[in-house]
C-alpha positions in Angstrom: 63.8 77.1 68.4 62.5 75.2 72.0 65.1 72.6 70.7 67.7 75.4 70.1 67.2 76.7 72.7 67.8 73.6 75.0 70.9 73.0 73.4 72.4 76.2 73.7 71.2 76.2 77.6 73.4 72.4 77.7 75.9 74.0 75.8 76.4 76.9 78.2 75.8 75.0 81.4 79.3 72.4 80.2 80.8 75.4 79.8 80.5 77.9 83.6 80.0 74.1 85.6 83.3 73.9 85.4 84.0 77.7 86.7 81.8 77.7 88.8 82.8 74.1 90.1 86.4 75.8 91.0 85.2 78.1 93.2 82.2 76.2 95.4 85.1 74.0 96.3 87.6 76.0 96.7 85.3 78.6 99.0 85.3 75.3 101.5 88.8 75.1 102.4 91.3 78.0 104.1 92.3 79.4 101.1 89.1 81.6 100.9 86.6 82.7 104.0 83.5 83.3 102.0 80.2 83.8 103.7 77.1 81.9 103.1 75.3 85.0 101.6 78.6 84.7 99.4 78.7 81.2 98.6 74.6 81.2 97.3 75.1 84.6 95.7 78.1 83.4 93.7 75.9 80.4 93.1 72.8 81.4 91.8 74.9 83.7 89.4 76.1 81.0 88.4 72.9 79.8 87.0 71.8 83.1 86.2 75.1 83.4 83.9 74.0 80.0 82.2 70.6 80.7 81.0 72.4 84.8 79.9 75.0 82.8 77.4 72.7 80.2 76.1 70.2 82.7 74.6 73.1 85.0 73.7 74.3 82.2 72.0 71.2 81.1 70.2 70.8 85.5 69.8 73.5 85.9 68.2 72.8 82.5 65.3 69.4 84.3 64.7 70.0 87.4 64.2 73.3 89.2 64.5 75.7 86.3 62.8 72.9 87.3 59.9 73.2 90.7 60.2 76.8 90.6 59.5 76.5 88.0 56.3 73.6 89.9 55.1 75.5 93.7 55.2 78.7 92.0 54.0 77.0 90.3 50.8 74.8 92.4 49.8 77.1 95.9 49.8 79.4 94.0 48.7 77.3 92.4 45.5 76.5 96.7 44.8 80.2 97.0 43.4 80.1 99.9 45.2 83.3 100.2 47.0 83.4 103.8 48.2 79.6 103.0 50.0 80.8 99.9 50.9 84.2 101.9 53.0 82.1 104.5 54.8 79.5 102.0 56.1 82.0 99.7 57.7 84.0 103.1 59.3 80.5 104.2 60.5 79.7 100.6 61.6 82.4 100.3 63.5 82.9 103.9 65.2 78.8 103.6 66.4 79.6 99.9 68.0 82.6 100.8 69.4 81.1 104.1 71.1 78.6 102.2 72.4 80.3 99.1 73.6 80.0 99.2 78.2 83.5 97.6 78.4 84.7 101.2 77.2 83.0 103.4 78.8 84.1 101.9 82.6 87.5 102.2 80.9 87.2 105.5 79.9 86.3 106.9 83.6 88.9 105.5 85.2 91.4 107.2 83.3 88.8 110.4 82.3 91.3 112.4 85.2 94.2 112.2 82.2 92.1 112.0 79.5 88.6 113.5 78.8 86.1 110.2 78.2 84.5 111.6 75.6 88.1 112.2 73.3 88.9 109.1 74.5 86.0 107.1 73.1 85.7 108.8 70.1 89.0 108.5 69.1 89.3 104.7 70.1 85.7 103.8 68.3 87.5 106.4 65.1 90.7 104.1 65.2 88.8 100.8 65.1 86.3 102.7 62.3 89.6 103.3 60.3 91.1 99.6 61.0 88.3 97.8 59.7 87.9 99.3 56.4 91.7 98.3 56.5 90.3 94.9 57.0 87.3 94.8 54.4 90.4 96.5 52.2 92.7 93.4 52.5 89.8 91.2 51.6 88.6 92.6 48.6 92.3 93.1 47.1 93.5 90.0 48.7 96.4 91.3 50.7 98.7 89.5 52.8 97.5 89.6 57.1 100.4 88.1 58.2 102.2 91.6 56.9 99.4 93.8 58.0 99.9 92.2 61.4 103.6 92.5 61.1 104.0 96.0 60.3 101.1 97.4 62.3 102.4 95.7 65.2 106.1 96.6 64.7 104.7 100.6 64.3 102.5 99.8 67.3 106.1 98.4 69.7 107.6 101.7 68.0 105.2 103.6 69.8 105.7 102.0 72.6 108.9 102.5 73.4 107.9 106.8 72.9 105.5 106.1 75.4 107.6 105.1 78.3 110.7 107.7 76.9 107.9 109.5 77.4 107.4 109.3 80.5 104.1 107.5 80.4 104.8 104.1 81.5 101.8 103.4 83.9 99.3 103.8 80.9 101.2 100.7 78.6 99.7 98.0 80.4 95.8 100.0 80.2 96.3 100.9 76.6 97.1 96.9 75.7 94.3 96.0 77.8 92.0 98.3 75.7 92.4 95.8 72.1 90.7 93.3 74.2 88.1 94.9 76.4 87.0 97.1 72.8 86.0 93.2 70.8 83.0 93.1 73.1 79.9 90.4 72.9 78.1 92.6 70.3 80.6 93.2 68.1 82.2 89.8 67.6 79.6 87.9 66.2 78.0 91.3 63.6 81.9 91.7 62.8 83.5 88.1 62.1 80.2 87.6 60.2 80.7 90.3 58.2 84.0 89.3 57.0 82.2 86.0 55.9 79.8 87.9 53.4 82.2 90.3 52.1 84.8 87.0 51.4 81.8 84.9 50.4 80.9 87.5 47.3 84.2 87.7 46.6 85.1 84.2 46.0 88.5 83.1 45.0 90.1 80.1 46.0 91.5 81.8 49.6 87.8 83.0 50.7 88.1 80.8 53.2 91.0 82.3 54.9 89.6 86.0 53.5 86.6 86.0 56.1 88.7 85.7 58.6 91.1 88.5 60.4 88.7 91.5 61.3 88.8 90.8 65.0 92.1 90.9 64.7 92.8 93.8 62.7 90.4 95.7 64.4 92.0 94.5 67.6 94.9 97.1 66.7 93.2 99.6 66.5 92.5 100.8 70.2 95.7 99.9 71.3 97.3 102.4 68.8 94.9 105.3 70.4 95.4 104.9 73.9 99.3 104.6 73.0 98.9 108.4 71.5 96.6 109.6 73.8 99.1 108.9 76.1 101.6 110.1 74.9 100.0 113.4 74.6 98.5 113.8 78.0 100.8 115.5 80.4 98.7 115.5 84.0 99.7 112.4 86.2 96.7 109.3 87.6 95.4 111.2 90.4 95.5 109.2 94.2 91.6 109.4 93.7 92.2 107.7 90.2 94.1 105.2 92.0 91.8 104.7 94.6 88.7 103.5 92.0 90.5 100.9 89.9 91.3 99.5 93.1 87.9 99.5 94.2 84.7 96.4 93.9 82.0 96.6 95.9 81.3 93.7 97.7 78.3 90.9 97.4 76.1 93.3 99.8 76.7 96.1 98.3 75.9 95.2 94.9 72.7 92.9 96.0 71.4 96.2 97.7 72.4 97.9 94.7 70.7 95.2 92.2 68.2 97.4 90.9 70.5 100.3 89.9 72.8 97.4 88.8 69.6 95.9 86.4 68.5 99.5 85.2 72.0 100.5 83.9 72.5 97.2 82.4 69.4 97.4 80.4 70.7 100.8 79.2 74.3 100.1 77.5 73.2 97.0 75.9 69.8 98.5 74.6 72.1 101.7 73.8 74.5 98.8 72.1 71.9 97.0 70.7 70.1 99.9 69.4 72.8 101.4 67.7 73.9 98.1 65.2 69.6 97.1 64.9 68.7 100.8 63.4 72.0 100.8 61.5 71.1 97.3 59.7 67.5 98.6 59.1 68.5 101.8 57.7 70.7 99.4 55.1 67.9 97.0 54.7 65.3 100.1 53.7 68.1 101.7 51.1 70.3 98.4 50.0 69.4 95.2 51.1 65.5 94.2 50.7 65.6 91.2 52.5 62.3 89.0 53.0 59.6 89.7 56.0 60.9 86.2 56.8 64.2 87.0 57.4 63.6 89.9 59.0 61.2 88.5 61.7 64.8 85.7 62.8 66.4 88.6 63.0 64.0 90.3 65.3 63.4 87.5 68.0 66.8 86.8 67.4 67.3 90.8 68.5 65.4 89.8 71.8 67.1 86.5 72.8 70.5 88.7 72.6 69.3 91.4 74.4 67.5 89.5 77.0 70.9 87.4 77.1 73.3 90.0 77.6 71.7 91.8 80.4 71.2 88.7 82.2 74.9 87.9 81.7 76.3 90.9 83.0 74.1 91.2 85.7 75.0 88.2 87.5 78.9 88.8 86.5 78.5 92.6 88.1 76.6 91.4 91.4 78.2 87.3 92.1 81.5 87.4 89.4 83.1 90.9 89.8 83.1 90.9 94.1 83.7 87.0 94.1 87.0 87.4 91.7 88.7 90.5 93.9 88.1 88.2 97.2 89.4 85.1 95.9 91.8 87.0 94.8 92.7 88.8 98.4 92.4 85.6 100.4 94.4 83.2 97.9 97.7 86.1 97.6 97.4 86.6 101.7 97.8 82.5 102.1 100.4 81.9 99.4 101.6 83.7 96.2 102.5 80.5 94.5 98.9 79.1 95.0 97.6 82.1 93.7 99.9 81.4 90.3 98.8 77.8 90.2 95.0 79.0 91.0 95.1 81.3 87.9 96.4 78.8 85.9 93.8 76.5 86.6 90.7 78.8 86.3 92.0 80.0 83.6 92.1 76.9 81.4 88.0 77.1 82.1 87.2 80.9 82.0 87.6 80.7 78.4 84.8 78.6 78.0 82.0 80.9 79.6 82.8 83.5 76.7 79.9 83.7 74.4 81.5 85.0 72.3 84.2 82.2 71.8 81.6 79.8 71.4 80.2 82.3 68.0 84.2 82.1 66.6 84.4 78.5 68.1 81.3 77.5 65.5 81.9 79.6 62.2 85.4 78.5 62.5 84.4 74.4 62.2 81.6 75.3 59.5 84.8 78.0 57.3 86.9 75.0 57.4 84.6 72.2 56.6 85.7 70.3 59.8 89.4 70.7 59.1 89.4 73.2 62.7 87.3 70.8 65.2 85.3 73.2 67.7 87.1 70.4 70.9 90.5 71.7 69.3 89.6 75.5 70.0 88.6 74.7 73.0 91.2 73.0 74.2 93.9 75.2 72.4 92.6 78.7 73.9 91.8 76.9 77.3 95.7 76.2 77.3 96.7 79.6 75.8 93.9 81.7 78.7 95.6 79.0 81.8 99.2 80.3 80.5 98.6 84.1 80.1 96.8 84.4 83.4 99.8 82.4 85.3 102.0 84.4 83.0 100.5 87.9 84.4 99.9 86.7 88.4 104.0 86.1 87.8 104.8 89.6 86.1 101.9 91.1 88.8 104.3 89.3 92.0 107.7 91.0 90.6 106.3 93.6 89.2 108.4 94.1 85.9 107.1 95.8 82.3 104.8 93.9 80.5 106.5 94.3 77.4 109.2 91.4 78.3 106.1 89.2 77.7 104.4 90.9 75.1 107.6 91.8 72.4 109.1 88.0 72.9 105.0 86.9 72.6 104.0 89.0 69.0 107.3 88.5 67.7 107.1 84.0 68.4 103.1 84.7 66.6 103.9 86.9 63.9 106.8 84.3 63.1 104.9 81.2 63.1 102.6 83.1 60.4 105.1 82.4 57.8 104.7 78.7 59.0 101.9 77.7 58.8 98.6 77.8 56.7 97.5 81.6 56.5 93.4 80.6 57.5 95.6 79.7 60.8 97.1 82.7 61.5 93.8 84.5 60.8 91.4 82.5 63.2 94.5 82.7 65.7 94.6 86.4 65.7 91.1 86.8 65.6 90.9 84.1 68.9 93.1 87.1 70.7 90.5 89.2 70.7 87.5 86.9 71.3 89.0 85.0 74.3 89.6 88.1 76.2 85.4 89.2 76.6 83.4 90.1 78.9 84.2 87.6 82.0 87.9 88.1 81.5 87.8 91.6 82.0 84.9 91.2 84.8 86.2 88.3 86.5 89.3 87.6 85.9 91.0 91.1 86.3 89.7 91.9 89.4 90.9 88.7 90.5 94.1 90.2 89.8 93.4 93.7 91.0 92.4 92.2 94.9 95.7 89.9 94.6 98.0 93.2 94.1 96.6 95.1 96.8 96.8 91.9 98.6 100.7 91.4 98.0 101.6 95.3 98.1 99.6 95.5 101.5 96.9 97.4 100.6 98.6 100.1 98.6 96.4 100.9 95.0 99.5 102.4 93.8 100.7 99.7 91.7 97.3 98.5 90.3 98.1 100.3 87.0 101.3 98.8 86.1 100.8 95.8 88.0 97.8 94.4 87.8 96.4 95.6 84.1 97.9 94.0 81.5 96.0 90.7 82.0 93.8 91.2 79.4 96.1 91.5 77.0 98.3 88.3 77.9 94.4 87.0 77.4 94.6 88.2 74.1 98.2 87.4 72.9 99.0 83.6 74.2 96.0 82.2 71.5 97.5 83.8 68.5 101.0 81.3 69.1 98.6 77.9 70.7 96.3 78.2 67.4 99.3 78.6 65.0 101.3 75.6 67.2 97.7 73.6 65.9 98.8 74.8 62.3 102.4 73.9 62.6 101.4 70.4 63.9 98.8 70.0 61.1 102.0 71.0 58.8 104.3 69.3 59.7 102.1 66.5 60.1 101.4 66.4 56.7 105.0 65.6 55.7 105.6 63.2 57.7 102.6 61.0 55.7 104.1 62.6 52.6 107.2 60.3 53.4 106.5 57.5 54.8 103.5 57.7 51.3 106.8 58.2 49.6 109.3 56.1 50.2 106.8 53.2 50.6 107.0 54.1 46.6 110.4 54.2 46.3 111.0 50.9 48.0 108.1 48.9 46.4 109.4 45.3 44.8 109.4 45.3 40.5 106.9 42.0 41.4 104.4 44.9 43.2 104.2 46.8 39.8 101.1 45.6 38.1 101.5 46.4 34.3 98.9 47.1 31.6 99.0 46.2 28.3 
């Protein structure tokens, strides 16, 4: 166990170090004026982030992934499809309702949409789409066709949302798809797909195991779009002001006790619902041996402490510094901000806990066909480009649909030319890449820049700053599938070379056997 923990800590060190180094280096330039207190707090939080990610990744390996696999495999073996679907629906709702990021989102729009209504509706949306994802695996339906259909429905509803005069909520609607698939739900849901697909078997079992995150990310977007269409109010000035308010490092340190207690409560609720649900299934269906349950119990503790440390470090050190960086660099020059966003995006995805869970699972499922390093490079480039494009959109203030519609059309079009497993991995990567660090470090950075560029006004935050999470979730769809397209073309080129050599061979080189 100690050796495994050391390995995870080493991995998390390599993940967080580039982000921390970039921020600390830029703090010594004229671009940003960070106090000694802010710099030290950020450095300490970076160390805590390394510890948190290491503990979380070990916990995911020991608990969350095995729990998902056993639930998926155990219920599938029972051959009671109705029970499997009901369990998946309930699990989708419970996990989503407990997701802390969704609660934050609901509080920000509470003047327009009731908190409970929003949270429950989004939870039901995830539950329904998790059921659809499971049905896709059982009946071996094409993920590309399902994605094509639901995204066309989504963009049609977006057009109606614009027509109804609720354009302000468009970016927020697409961001909701990213924040719902959090660090707790991703390992569990992905492993659930692996367990079901492996049990069902078939020649397409590997590619069928992916796609659950992709479909579950659509549900929240549709839910928020529909709720926004039927809402009758407008965003109040107080709500807008709340969107642009972030505590400073000093304020966060003063309320450190409250932050820790609140984080412990949120993580305990989120993990508690999953654990209770799992143990109900354990005593009724799964019947796992005591040794396996002990391993899962230890993994849950690692996951709990890892997430608490991670989220506290992000809220105390990373959110305030991200907000201040955005303000300072935007005031210096917007072009520098776009370039900084690209560089930061290249490395920030490495610090997302769920990304490492996805990369490990992808390499195992594809038997090394898709390497972890290839996934990391593709995701890094995608996130870098997405943040840069988001900042450009924020500077010029045009609709996010100018990015999302062409982007999703390209990604859905690529799905017809690449191996299906790349499409499934790509759409799952989109939900995973837009994790807690993106929404709690990159989003504050863009919000701070938006306020600075608009002379301190908060009126444009909802339309211009929000949407960065949606962009981070979209661009991996193109880059990961580009890997698949490259693999297909390389294979065809090699096949042509081999065929040409065979056809051009001399008769003297042919050996006849009698």
